[in-house]
N, C-alpha and C positions, 0 to 999 in steps of 0.2 A: 544452570546460571546459563541469562542473559545476556547476551552481546547485545547492546545498543548500537544506536549509531544514524545519522543522520544521513539519510539521499532526497538527494533532487527527478520526485517524478516523472514531473511529461512537463510539458509547458505550455506559455499561461499561467492563468494559478496557478493550474499541476504546477511548473517550475515552484516552487518555495521547497524548502527544506522540510523533511516531515522527520516523523520519529517512526523510527521501526527497531520495534526486538523482534532479535533471532534466539532461538530456544534449541538445544537442538534433541532430537527426540527417543526415548532409550530405543527403538526397535529400528532408527538408521534415520536422517535428513534431518527436515529440521522447515521450525511453521518459523510464518515472521507472522508481523500483526502492523497497524503500521497506532496512533499511538490514535491521532489524528484525527482516522479519518473510519468512526466504531459500521465496523462490518468489513474493513481492509482486510481478510489473511493468513496466509494462504503456504507454503511447504511447497520444498524441494525436497530431492538427497542430495544436491548439494544446498551453503550457504549462500556461492552465485544464484543457484540456480531458485533458488528460496526471489533471494533480491527481485531476482527477474520474475518471478509470479504474483509478486508483491504488488512490483511497476503494476504488472498488467490489473490485479485489483484491482488499486487504487483508484487509475486512466480510467476504467469502469465507474467506478466512485462520482467519479470529478467531472466524465460528464452527461452522466444522468442528475448530477447534483447543477450544472451547467442549464442543462434542458430545463430543471424543477424553475430554474429560477428567473430562463427567456416565458418561457408558458408565465409564469404572475406577474413578468413586465404583463402584457399581454390586456388581464386583465384589472 
């Protein structure tokens, strides 16, 4: 069973609500995936831990995307 939640992952562009899918793992813990940010996948021993970790992963992806946009604006 997957748990789907909307959460704010950061600030500015990152303050958009994103859909996060939390899936319990057979071996324990949870996997979290952010639907709108491909590649934003993380794990945690608890749902709270998985959400904290996916926020960090999404934050890093957004930083890279914003930096990429700035570089394209300069060219």
